[in-house]
MIBAKE-624254 format. One record per residue: residue number from 1; x, y, z of N, C-alpha, C in turn. Coordinates in Angstrom, 1 decimal. Example, Ala and Ser with C-alpha at 12.3 -4.5 7.8 and 13.67 -1.06 7.14 Angstrom:
2
rogu k:1 n_u:13.2 n_v:-5.7 n_w:7.8 ca_u:12.3 ca_v:-4.5 ca_w:7.8 c_u:13.2 c_v:-3.3 c_w:7.8
rogu k:2 n_u:12.8 n_v:-2.2 n_w:7.1 ca_u:13.7 ca_v:-1.1 ca_w:7.1 c_u:12.9 c_v:0.0 c_w:7.9
***
This chain:
141
rogu k:1 n_u:-25.1 n_v:-26.6 n_w:1.4 ca_u:-24.6 ca_v:-25.5 ca_w:0.7 c_u:-23.1 c_v:-25.5 c_w:0.6
rogu k:2 n_u:-22.5 n_v:-25.3 n_w:-0.6 ca_u:-21.1 ca_v:-25.3 ca_w:-0.7 c_u:-20.5 c_v:-24.0 c_w:-0.6
rogu k:3 n_u:-19.2 n_v:-24.0 n_w:-0.2 ca_u:-18.5 ca_v:-22.7 ca_w:-0.1 c_u:-18.1 c_v:-22.1 c_w:-1.4
rogu k:4 n_u:-18.3 n_v:-20.8 n_w:-1.5 ca_u:-18.0 ca_v:-20.1 ca_w:-2.8 c_u:-16.5 c_v:-20.0 c_w:-3.0
rogu k:5 n_u:-16.0 n_v:-20.3 n_w:-4.1 ca_u:-14.6 ca_v:-20.1 ca_w:-4.4 c_u:-14.5 c_v:-19.3 c_w:-5.7
rogu k:6 n_u:-13.8 n_v:-18.2 n_w:-5.6 ca_u:-13.7 ca_v:-17.3 ca_w:-6.7 c_u:-12.6 c_v:-17.9 c_w:-7.7
rogu k:7 n_u:-12.8 n_v:-17.6 n_w:-9.0 ca_u:-11.9 ca_v:-18.0 ca_w:-10.0 c_u:-11.2 c_v:-16.8 c_w:-10.5
rogu k:8 n_u:-9.9 n_v:-17.0 n_w:-10.9 ca_u:-9.1 ca_v:-15.8 ca_w:-11.3 c_u:-9.7 c_v:-15.0 c_w:-12.5
rogu k:9 n_u:-10.3 n_v:-15.7 n_w:-13.4 ca_u:-10.9 ca_v:-15.0 ca_w:-14.6 c_u:-12.2 c_v:-14.2 c_w:-14.3
rogu k:10 n_u:-12.8 n_v:-14.5 n_w:-13.2 ca_u:-14.1 ca_v:-13.9 ca_w:-12.9 c_u:-14.0 c_v:-12.7 c_w:-11.9
rogu k:11 n_u:-12.8 n_v:-12.3 n_w:-11.5 ca_u:-12.7 ca_v:-11.3 ca_w:-10.5 c_u:-12.9 c_v:-9.9 c_w:-11.1
rogu k:12 n_u:-13.7 n_v:-9.1 n_w:-10.5 ca_u:-14.0 ca_v:-7.7 ca_w:-11.0 c_u:-13.1 c_v:-6.8 c_w:-10.1
rogu k:13 n_u:-12.3 n_v:-6.0 n_w:-10.8 ca_u:-11.4 ca_v:-5.1 ca_w:-10.1 c_u:-11.9 c_v:-3.7 c_w:-10.2
rogu k:14 n_u:-11.9 n_v:-3.0 n_w:-9.1 ca_u:-12.3 ca_v:-1.6 ca_w:-9.1 c_u:-11.1 c_v:-0.7 c_w:-8.8
rogu k:15 n_u:-11.2 n_v:0.6 n_w:-9.0 ca_u:-10.2 ca_v:1.5 ca_w:-8.7 c_u:-10.6 c_v:2.4 c_w:-7.5
rogu k:16 n_u:-9.8 n_v:2.6 n_w:-6.6 ca_u:-10.1 ca_v:3.4 ca_w:-5.4 c_u:-9.0 c_v:4.5 c_w:-5.2
rogu k:17 n_u:-9.4 n_v:5.7 n_w:-4.8 ca_u:-8.5 ca_v:6.8 ca_w:-4.5 c_u:-8.7 c_v:7.1 c_w:-3.0
rogu k:18 n_u:-7.5 n_v:7.1 n_w:-2.3 ca_u:-7.5 ca_v:7.4 ca_w:-0.9 c_u:-6.6 c_v:8.7 c_w:-0.7
rogu k:19 n_u:-7.2 n_v:9.7 n_w:0.0 ca_u:-6.4 ca_v:10.9 ca_w:0.4 c_u:-5.7 c_v:10.6 c_w:1.7
rogu k:20 n_u:-4.4 n_v:10.7 n_w:1.7 ca_u:-3.6 ca_v:10.3 ca_w:2.9 c_u:-3.3 c_v:11.5 c_w:3.8
rogu k:21 n_u:-3.8 n_v:12.7 n_w:3.5 ca_u:-3.5 ca_v:13.9 ca_w:4.2 c_u:-4.1 c_v:13.8 c_w:5.6
rogu k:22 n_u:-3.2 n_v:13.9 n_w:6.6 ca_u:-3.7 ca_v:13.8 ca_w:8.0 c_u:-3.9 c_v:12.4 c_w:8.6
rogu k:23 n_u:-3.7 n_v:11.4 n_w:7.8 ca_u:-3.9 ca_v:10.0 ca_w:8.3 c_u:-2.6 c_v:9.4 c_w:8.8
rogu k:24 n_u:-2.7 n_v:8.5 n_w:9.7 ca_u:-1.6 ca_v:7.8 ca_w:10.3 c_u:-1.1 c_v:6.8 c_w:9.3
rogu k:25 n_u:0.2 n_v:6.7 n_w:9.2 ca_u:0.9 ca_v:5.8 ca_w:8.2 c_u:0.4 c_v:4.3 c_w:8.4
rogu k:26 n_u:0.4 n_v:3.8 n_w:9.6 ca_u:0.1 ca_v:2.4 ca_w:9.8 c_u:-1.4 c_v:2.1 c_w:9.6
rogu k:27 n_u:-2.2 n_v:3.0 n_w:10.0 ca_u:-3.7 ca_v:2.7 ca_w:9.8 c_u:-4.1 c_v:2.9 c_w:8.4
rogu k:28 n_u:-3.4 n_v:3.8 n_w:7.6 ca_u:-3.7 ca_v:3.9 ca_w:6.2 c_u:-3.1 c_v:2.6 c_w:5.5
rogu k:29 n_u:-2.0 n_v:2.1 n_w:5.9 ca_u:-1.4 ca_v:1.0 ca_w:5.3 c_u:-2.3 c_v:-0.3 c_w:5.4
rogu k:30 n_u:-3.0 n_v:-0.4 n_w:6.6 ca_u:-3.9 ca_v:-1.5 ca_w:6.8 c_u:-5.0 c_v:-1.4 c_w:5.8
rogu k:31 n_u:-5.6 n_v:-0.2 n_w:5.7 ca_u:-6.7 ca_v:0.0 ca_w:4.8 c_u:-6.3 c_v:-0.4 c_w:3.3
rogu k:32 n_u:-5.2 n_v:0.1 n_w:2.9 ca_u:-4.7 ca_v:-0.1 ca_w:1.6 c_u:-4.4 c_v:-1.6 c_w:1.4
rogu k:33 n_u:-3.8 n_v:-2.3 n_w:2.3 ca_u:-3.5 ca_v:-3.7 ca_w:2.2 c_u:-4.7 c_v:-4.5 c_w:2.1
rogu k:34 n_u:-5.8 n_v:-4.2 n_w:2.8 ca_u:-7.0 ca_v:-4.9 ca_w:2.7 c_u:-7.7 c_v:-4.8 c_w:1.3
rogu k:35 n_u:-7.6 n_v:-3.6 n_w:0.8 ca_u:-8.1 ca_v:-3.4 ca_w:-0.6 c_u:-7.3 c_v:-4.1 c_w:-1.6
rogu k:36 n_u:-6.0 n_v:-4.1 n_w:-1.5 ca_u:-5.2 ca_v:-4.8 ca_w:-2.5 c_u:-5.4 c_v:-6.3 c_w:-2.5
rogu k:37 n_u:-5.6 n_v:-6.8 n_w:-1.3 ca_u:-5.8 ca_v:-8.2 ca_w:-1.1 c_u:-7.2 c_v:-8.7 c_w:-1.4
rogu k:38 n_u:-8.2 n_v:-7.8 n_w:-1.4 ca_u:-9.6 ca_v:-8.1 ca_w:-1.6 c_u:-10.3 c_v:-8.6 c_w:-0.4
rogu k:39 n_u:-9.8 n_v:-8.3 n_w:0.8 ca_u:-10.5 ca_v:-8.7 ca_w:2.0 c_u:-11.8 c_v:-8.0 c_w:2.3
rogu k:40 n_u:-12.0 n_v:-6.9 n_w:1.6 ca_u:-13.2 ca_v:-6.1 ca_w:1.8 c_u:-14.4 c_v:-6.7 c_w:1.1
rogu k:41 n_u:-14.2 n_v:-7.7 n_w:0.2 ca_u:-15.2 ca_v:-8.3 ca_w:-0.6 c_u:-15.8 c_v:-9.5 c_w:0.0
rogu k:42 n_u:-17.1 n_v:-9.7 n_w:-0.2 ca_u:-17.7 ca_v:-11.0 ca_w:0.3 c_u:-17.2 c_v:-12.2 c_w:-0.5
rogu k:43 n_u:-16.7 n_v:-12.0 n_w:-1.6 ca_u:-16.2 ca_v:-13.1 ca_w:-2.4 c_u:-14.7 c_v:-13.4 c_w:-2.2
rogu k:44 n_u:-14.1 n_v:-12.9 n_w:-1.1 ca_u:-12.7 ca_v:-13.1 ca_w:-0.9 c_u:-12.4 c_v:-14.6 c_w:-0.8
rogu k:45 n_u:-11.3 n_v:-15.0 n_w:-1.6 ca_u:-10.8 ca_v:-16.4 ca_w:-1.5 c_u:-9.3 c_v:-16.3 c_w:-1.3
rogu k:46 n_u:-8.8 n_v:-16.9 n_w:-0.3 ca_u:-7.4 ca_v:-16.7 ca_w:0.1 c_u:-6.4 c_v:-17.1 c_w:-1.0
rogu k:47 n_u:-6.7 n_v:-18.1 n_w:-1.9 ca_u:-5.7 ca_v:-18.6 ca_w:-2.8 c_u:-5.9 c_v:-17.9 c_w:-4.2
rogu k:48 n_u:-6.8 n_v:-16.9 n_w:-4.3 ca_u:-7.0 ca_v:-16.3 ca_w:-5.6 c_u:-6.8 c_v:-14.8 c_w:-5.4
rogu k:49 n_u:-6.1 n_v:-14.1 n_w:-6.3 ca_u:-5.8 ca_v:-12.7 ca_w:-6.3 c_u:-7.1 c_v:-12.0 c_w:-6.7
rogu k:50 n_u:-7.9 n_v:-11.5 n_w:-5.7 ca_u:-9.2 ca_v:-10.9 ca_w:-6.0 c_u:-9.2 c_v:-9.4 c_w:-5.5
rogu k:51 n_u:-8.0 n_v:-8.8 n_w:-5.4 ca_u:-7.9 ca_v:-7.4 ca_w:-4.9 c_u:-8.2 c_v:-6.4 c_w:-5.9
rogu k:52 n_u:-8.2 n_v:-5.1 n_w:-5.5 ca_u:-8.5 ca_v:-4.0 ca_w:-6.4 c_u:-7.3 c_v:-3.1 c_w:-6.5
rogu k:53 n_u:-7.4 n_v:-2.1 n_w:-7.4 ca_u:-6.4 ca_v:-1.1 ca_w:-7.6 c_u:-6.6 c_v:0.0 c_w:-6.6
rogu k:54 n_u:-5.5 n_v:0.5 n_w:-6.1 ca_u:-5.5 ca_v:1.6 ca_w:-5.1 c_u:-4.6 c_v:2.7 c_w:-5.5
rogu k:55 n_u:-5.1 n_v:3.9 n_w:-5.5 ca_u:-4.3 ca_v:5.1 ca_w:-5.8 c_u:-4.3 c_v:5.9 c_w:-4.5
rogu k:56 n_u:-3.1 n_v:6.2 n_w:-4.0 ca_u:-3.0 ca_v:7.1 ca_w:-2.7 c_u:-2.4 c_v:8.4 c_w:-3.1
rogu k:57 n_u:-3.1 n_v:9.5 n_w:-2.8 ca_u:-2.6 ca_v:10.8 ca_w:-3.1 c_u:-2.2 c_v:11.5 c_w:-1.8
rogu k:58 n_u:-1.5 n_v:12.6 n_w:-1.9 ca_u:-1.0 ca_v:13.4 ca_w:-0.7 c_u:-0.2 c_v:12.5 c_w:0.3
rogu k:59 n_u:0.7 n_v:11.7 n_w:-0.2 ca_u:1.5 ca_v:10.9 ca_w:0.7 c_u:2.4 c_v:11.7 c_w:1.5
rogu k:60 n_u:2.8 n_v:12.9 n_w:1.1 ca_u:3.7 ca_v:13.7 ca_w:1.9 c_u:3.0 c_v:14.4 c_w:3.1
rogu k:61 n_u:1.7 n_v:14.2 n_w:3.2 ca_u:0.9 ca_v:14.8 ca_w:4.3 c_u:0.5 c_v:13.7 c_w:5.3
rogu k:62 n_u:1.1 n_v:12.5 n_w:5.2 ca_u:0.8 ca_v:11.5 ca_w:6.2 c_u:1.5 c_v:11.8 c_w:7.5
rogu k:63 n_u:1.1 n_v:11.3 n_w:8.6 ca_u:1.7 ca_v:11.6 ca_w:9.9 c_u:2.1 c_v:10.3 c_w:10.6
rogu k:64 n_u:3.2 n_v:10.4 n_w:11.4 ca_u:3.6 ca_v:9.3 ca_w:12.2 c_u:3.4 c_v:9.8 c_w:13.7
rogu k:65 n_u:2.9 n_v:8.9 n_w:14.5 ca_u:2.6 ca_v:9.3 ca_w:15.9 c_u:3.8 c_v:9.1 c_w:16.8
rogu k:66 n_u:3.8 n_v:9.7 n_w:17.9 ca_u:4.9 ca_v:9.5 ca_w:18.9 c_u:6.2 c_v:10.1 c_w:18.4
rogu k:67 n_u:7.3 n_v:9.3 n_w:18.8 ca_u:8.7 ca_v:9.8 ca_w:18.4 c_u:9.2 c_v:9.0 c_w:17.2
rogu k:68 n_u:8.3 n_v:8.4 n_w:16.4 ca_u:8.7 ca_v:7.5 ca_w:15.3 c_u:9.6 c_v:8.3 c_w:14.3
rogu k:69 n_u:9.3 n_v:9.6 n_w:14.1 ca_u:10.1 ca_v:10.3 ca_w:13.1 c_u:11.6 c_v:10.3 c_w:13.5
rogu k:70 n_u:11.9 n_v:10.4 n_w:14.8 ca_u:13.3 ca_v:10.4 ca_w:15.2 c_u:13.8 c_v:9.0 c_w:15.5
rogu k:71 n_u:13.0 n_v:8.1 n_w:15.9 ca_u:13.5 ca_v:6.8 ca_w:16.4 c_u:13.3 c_v:5.6 c_w:15.5
rogu k:72 n_u:12.5 n_v:5.8 n_w:14.5 ca_u:12.3 ca_v:4.7 ca_w:13.5 c_u:13.2 c_v:4.8 c_w:12.3
rogu k:73 n_u:13.8 n_v:3.7 n_w:11.9 ca_u:14.8 ca_v:3.7 ca_w:10.8 c_u:14.3 c_v:2.7 c_w:9.7
rogu k:74 n_u:14.7 n_v:3.0 n_w:8.5 ca_u:14.5 ca_v:2.1 ca_w:7.4 c_u:15.9 c_v:1.6 c_w:7.0
rogu k:75 n_u:16.1 n_v:0.2 n_w:7.1 ca_u:17.4 ca_v:-0.4 ca_w:6.8 c_u:17.3 c_v:-1.1 c_w:5.5
rogu k:76 n_u:18.4 n_v:-1.0 n_w:4.7 ca_u:18.6 ca_v:-1.9 ca_w:3.6 c_u:20.1 c_v:-2.2 c_w:3.3
rogu k:77 n_u:20.3 n_v:-3.3 n_w:2.7 ca_u:21.7 ca_v:-3.7 ca_w:2.4 c_u:22.0 c_v:-3.6 c_w:1.0
rogu k:78 n_u:23.2 n_v:-3.1 n_w:0.6 ca_u:23.5 ca_v:-2.9 ca_w:-0.8 c_u:24.0 c_v:-4.1 c_w:-1.5
rogu k:79 n_u:24.4 n_v:-5.2 n_w:-0.7 ca_u:24.9 ca_v:-6.4 ca_w:-1.3 c_u:26.4 c_v:-6.5 c_w:-1.1
rogu k:80 n_u:27.1 n_v:-5.4 n_w:-0.7 ca_u:28.5 ca_v:-5.4 ca_w:-0.4 c_u:28.7 c_v:-5.7 c_w:1.1
rogu k:81 n_u:29.8 n_v:-6.2 n_w:1.4 ca_u:30.2 ca_v:-6.6 ca_w:2.8 c_u:30.2 c_v:-5.3 c_w:3.6
rogu k:82 n_u:29.5 n_v:-5.2 n_w:4.7 ca_u:29.5 ca_v:-4.1 ca_w:5.6 c_u:28.7 c_v:-2.9 c_w:5.1
rogu k:83 n_u:27.9 n_v:-3.0 n_w:4.1 ca_u:27.2 ca_v:-1.9 ca_w:3.5 c_u:25.7 c_v:-1.9 c_w:3.9
rogu k:84 n_u:25.4 n_v:-2.0 n_w:5.2 ca_u:24.1 ca_v:-1.8 ca_w:5.7 c_u:23.8 c_v:-0.3 c_w:5.8
rogu k:85 n_u:22.8 n_v:0.1 n_w:5.1 ca_u:22.4 ca_v:1.5 ca_w:5.1 c_u:21.2 c_v:1.8 c_w:6.0
rogu k:86 n_u:21.1 n_v:2.9 n_w:6.6 ca_u:20.0 ca_v:3.2 ca_w:7.4 c_u:19.5 c_v:4.7 c_w:7.2
rogu k:87 n_u:18.2 n_v:4.9 n_w:7.1 ca_u:17.7 ca_v:6.2 ca_w:6.9 c_u:16.6 c_v:6.4 c_w:8.0
rogu k:88 n_u:16.7 n_v:7.6 n_w:8.7 ca_u:15.7 ca_v:7.9 ca_w:9.6 c_u:14.4 c_v:8.3 c_w:8.9
rogu k:89 n_u:13.2 n_v:8.0 n_w:9.6 ca_u:11.9 ca_v:8.3 ca_w:9.0 c_u:11.6 c_v:9.7 c_w:8.7
rogu k:90 n_u:12.2 n_v:10.7 n_w:9.5 ca_u:12.0 ca_v:12.1 ca_w:9.2 c_u:12.6 c_v:12.4 c_w:7.9
rogu k:91 n_u:13.8 n_v:11.9 n_w:7.6 ca_u:14.4 ca_v:12.1 ca_w:6.3 c_u:13.6 c_v:11.4 c_w:5.2
rogu k:92 n_u:13.2 n_v:10.2 n_w:5.4 ca_u:12.5 ca_v:9.4 ca_w:4.4 c_u:11.1 c_v:10.1 c_w:4.1
rogu k:93 n_u:10.4 n_v:10.6 n_w:5.1 ca_u:9.2 ca_v:11.3 ca_w:4.9 c_u:9.3 c_v:12.6 c_w:4.1
rogu k:94 n_u:10.5 n_v:13.2 n_w:4.2 ca_u:10.7 ca_v:14.5 ca_w:3.5 c_u:11.1 c_v:14.2 c_w:2.0
rogu k:95 n_u:12.0 n_v:13.1 n_w:1.8 ca_u:12.5 ca_v:12.9 ca_w:0.5 c_u:11.6 c_v:11.9 c_w:-0.3
rogu k:96 n_u:11.2 n_v:10.8 n_w:0.3 ca_u:10.4 ca_v:9.8 ca_w:-0.4 c_u:9.2 c_v:9.3 c_w:0.4
rogu k:97 n_u:8.2 n_v:10.1 n_w:0.6 ca_u:7.0 ca_v:9.6 ca_w:1.4 c_u:6.3 c_v:8.4 c_w:0.8
rogu k:98 n_u:6.4 n_v:8.3 n_w:-0.6 ca_u:5.7 ca_v:7.2 ca_w:-1.2 c_u:6.4 c_v:5.9 c_w:-0.8
rogu k:99 n_u:7.7 n_v:5.9 n_w:-0.6 ca_u:8.4 ca_v:4.7 ca_w:-0.3 c_u:8.0 c_v:4.2 c_w:1.1
rogu k:100 n_u:7.8 n_v:5.2 n_w:2.0 ca_u:7.4 ca_v:4.8 ca_w:3.4 c_u:6.1 c_v:4.1 c_w:3.4
rogu k:101 n_u:5.1 n_v:4.5 n_w:2.6 ca_u:3.8 ca_v:3.8 ca_w:2.6 c_u:4.0 c_v:2.5 c_w:1.9
rogu k:102 n_u:4.7 n_v:2.4 n_w:0.8 ca_u:4.9 ca_v:1.2 ca_w:0.1 c_u:5.6 c_v:0.1 c_w:1.0
rogu k:103 n_u:6.5 n_v:0.5 n_w:1.8 ca_u:7.2 ca_v:-0.4 ca_w:2.7 c_u:6.2 c_v:-0.9 c_w:3.8
rogu k:104 n_u:5.4 n_v:0.0 n_w:4.3 ca_u:4.4 ca_v:-0.4 ca_w:5.3 c_u:3.4 c_v:-1.4 c_w:4.7
rogu k:105 n_u:2.9 n_v:-1.1 n_w:3.5 ca_u:1.9 ca_v:-2.0 ca_w:2.9 c_u:2.6 c_v:-3.3 c_w:2.5
rogu k:106 n_u:3.8 n_v:-3.3 n_w:2.1 ca_u:4.5 ca_v:-4.5 ca_w:1.7 c_u:4.7 c_v:-5.5 c_w:2.8
rogu k:107 n_u:4.9 n_v:-4.9 n_w:4.0 ca_u:5.0 ca_v:-5.8 ca_w:5.2 c_u:3.7 c_v:-6.4 c_w:5.6
rogu k:108 n_u:2.5 n_v:-5.9 n_w:5.1 ca_u:1.2 ca_v:-6.5 ca_w:5.5 c_u:0.7 c_v:-7.4 c_w:4.4
rogu k:109 n_u:1.4 n_v:-7.5 n_w:3.3 ca_u:0.9 ca_v:-8.3 ca_w:2.2 c_u:1.7 c_v:-9.7 c_w:2.2
rogu k:110 n_u:1.1 n_v:-10.8 n_w:1.9 ca_u:1.8 ca_v:-12.1 ca_w:1.9 c_u:3.1 c_v:-12.0 c_w:1.0
rogu k:111 n_u:4.1 n_v:-12.7 n_w:1.4 ca_u:5.3 ca_v:-12.8 ca_w:0.7 c_u:5.3 c_v:-14.0 c_w:-0.3
rogu k:112 n_u:4.4 n_v:-13.9 n_w:-1.3 ca_u:4.3 ca_v:-14.9 ca_w:-2.3 c_u:3.9 c_v:-14.3 c_w:-3.7
rogu k:113 n_u:3.5 n_v:-15.0 n_w:-4.6 ca_u:3.2 ca_v:-14.5 ca_w:-5.9 c_u:1.9 c_v:-13.6 c_w:-5.9
rogu k:114 n_u:1.0 n_v:-14.0 n_w:-5.0 ca_u:-0.2 ca_v:-13.2 ca_w:-4.9 c_u:0.1 c_v:-11.8 c_w:-4.3
rogu k:115 n_u:1.0 n_v:-11.8 n_w:-3.4 ca_u:1.4 ca_v:-10.5 ca_w:-2.8 c_u:2.2 c_v:-9.6 c_w:-3.7
rogu k:116 n_u:3.1 n_v:-10.2 n_w:-4.5 ca_u:3.9 ca_v:-9.4 ca_w:-5.4 c_u:3.0 c_v:-8.9 c_w:-6.5
rogu k:117 n_u:2.0 n_v:-9.6 n_w:-7.0 ca_u:1.1 ca_v:-9.1 ca_w:-8.0 c_u:0.2 c_v:-8.0 c_w:-7.4
rogu k:118 n_u:-0.2 n_v:-8.1 n_w:-6.1 ca_u:-1.0 ca_v:-7.1 ca_w:-5.5 c_u:-0.2 c_v:-5.8 c_w:-5.4
rogu k:119 n_u:1.0 n_v:-5.9 n_w:-5.1 ca_u:1.8 ca_v:-4.6 ca_w:-4.9 c_u:1.9 c_v:-3.9 c_w:-6.3
rogu k:120 n_u:1.8 n_v:-4.5 n_w:-7.4 ca_u:1.8 ca_v:-3.8 ca_w:-8.7 c_u:0.6 c_v:-3.0 c_w:-8.9
rogu k:121 n_u:-0.5 n_v:-3.3 n_w:-8.1 ca_u:-1.7 ca_v:-2.5 ca_w:-8.3 c_u:-1.8 c_v:-1.3 c_w:-7.3
rogu k:122 n_u:-0.7 n_v:-1.0 n_w:-6.6 ca_u:-0.6 ca_v:0.1 ca_w:-5.7 c_u:0.1 c_v:1.3 c_w:-6.4
rogu k:123 n_u:-0.6 n_v:2.4 n_w:-6.4 ca_u:0.0 ca_v:3.6 ca_w:-7.0 c_u:0.0 c_v:4.7 c_w:-5.9
rogu k:124 n_u:1.2 n_v:5.2 n_w:-5.5 ca_u:1.3 ca_v:6.2 ca_w:-4.5 c_u:1.9 c_v:7.5 c_w:-5.1
rogu k:125 n_u:1.2 n_v:8.6 n_w:-4.8 ca_u:1.7 ca_v:9.9 ca_w:-5.3 c_u:1.9 c_v:10.9 c_w:-4.2
rogu k:126 n_u:3.0 n_v:11.7 n_w:-4.3 ca_u:3.3 ca_v:12.7 ca_w:-3.3 c_u:2.3 c_v:13.8 c_w:-3.2
rogu k:127 n_u:1.8 n_v:14.3 n_w:-4.3 ca_u:0.9 ca_v:15.4 ca_w:-4.4 c_u:-0.5 c_v:15.0 c_w:-4.5
rogu k:128 n_u:-1.4 n_v:16.0 n_w:-4.9 ca_u:-2.8 ca_v:15.7 ca_w:-5.0 c_u:-3.2 c_v:15.2 c_w:-6.4
rogu k:129 n_u:-2.3 n_v:15.3 n_w:-7.4 ca_u:-2.7 ca_v:14.9 ca_w:-8.7 c_u:-2.2 c_v:13.4 c_w:-9.0
rogu k:130 n_u:-3.0 n_v:12.7 n_w:-9.8 ca_u:-2.7 ca_v:11.4 ca_w:-10.2 c_u:-3.1 c_v:11.2 c_w:-11.6
rogu k:131 n_u:-2.6 n_v:10.2 n_w:-12.3 ca_u:-2.8 ca_v:10.1 ca_w:-13.8 c_u:-3.8 c_v:8.9 c_w:-14.1
rogu k:132 n_u:-4.7 n_v:8.6 n_w:-13.1 ca_u:-5.6 ca_v:7.5 ca_w:-13.3 c_u:-7.1 c_v:8.0 c_w:-13.3
rogu k:133 n_u:-7.3 n_v:9.2 n_w:-13.9 ca_u:-8.7 ca_v:9.7 ca_w:-14.0 c_u:-9.5 c_v:8.9 c_w:-15.0
rogu k:134 n_u:-8.9 n_v:8.3 n_w:-16.0 ca_u:-9.6 ca_v:7.6 ca_w:-17.0 c_u:-10.2 c_v:6.3 c_w:-16.5
rogu k:135 n_u:-9.7 n_v:5.8 n_w:-15.4 ca_u:-10.3 ca_v:4.6 ca_w:-14.8 c_u:-11.5 c_v:4.9 c_w:-13.9
rogu k:136 n_u:-11.8 n_v:6.1 n_w:-13.7 ca_u:-13.0 ca_v:6.6 ca_w:-12.9 c_u:-12.9 c_v:6.0 c_w:-11.5
rogu k:137 n_u:-11.9 n_v:6.3 n_w:-10.7 ca_u:-11.7 ca_v:5.7 ca_w:-9.4 c_u:-12.8 c_v:6.2 c_w:-8.4
rogu k:138 n_u:-13.1 n_v:5.3 n_w:-7.4 ca_u:-14.0 ca_v:5.7 ca_w:-6.4 c_u:-13.2 c_v:6.3 c_w:-5.2
rogu k:139 n_u:-13.7 n_v:7.4 n_w:-4.7 ca_u:-13.0 ca_v:8.1 ca_w:-3.6 c_u:-13.4 c_v:7.5 c_w:-2.3
rogu k:140 n_u:-12.4 n_v:7.0 n_w:-1.5 ca_u:-12.7 ca_v:6.5 ca_w:-0.2 c_u:-12.4 c_v:7.5 c_w:0.9
rogu k:141 n_u:-13.1 n_v:7.5 n_w:1.9 ca_u:-12.8 ca_v:8.4 ca_w:3.1 c_u:-12.1 c_v:7.7 c_w:4.1
***
């Protein structure tokens, strides 16, 4: 019996909606990364992009455990000498909670063309409404 290998043209993509209210940032990011990558499917093939679309709502109601809100920082460099910027996660969760989830998921996705393509299928919204009702997404618990 030969091993099944998925082909790029034969991949069926579904849409999923995840409510992030009350969920921990890291555990939610793992669930989202698995869906984007297609690891939940029995037809998963590592070299083929076989993931699904994921819509995350209520990103402003995610929680971080412990003292991460005060001790965890997001760093980025502007490109100019000495311009390393840092933002504490309590500020980031108040201003851009979507970015916090996207950064967590991006760290769990491979850093190649498959990973970059998978990140385009992630849609994160601060509130409860999203604009993907026409795709008839499946609600995940």
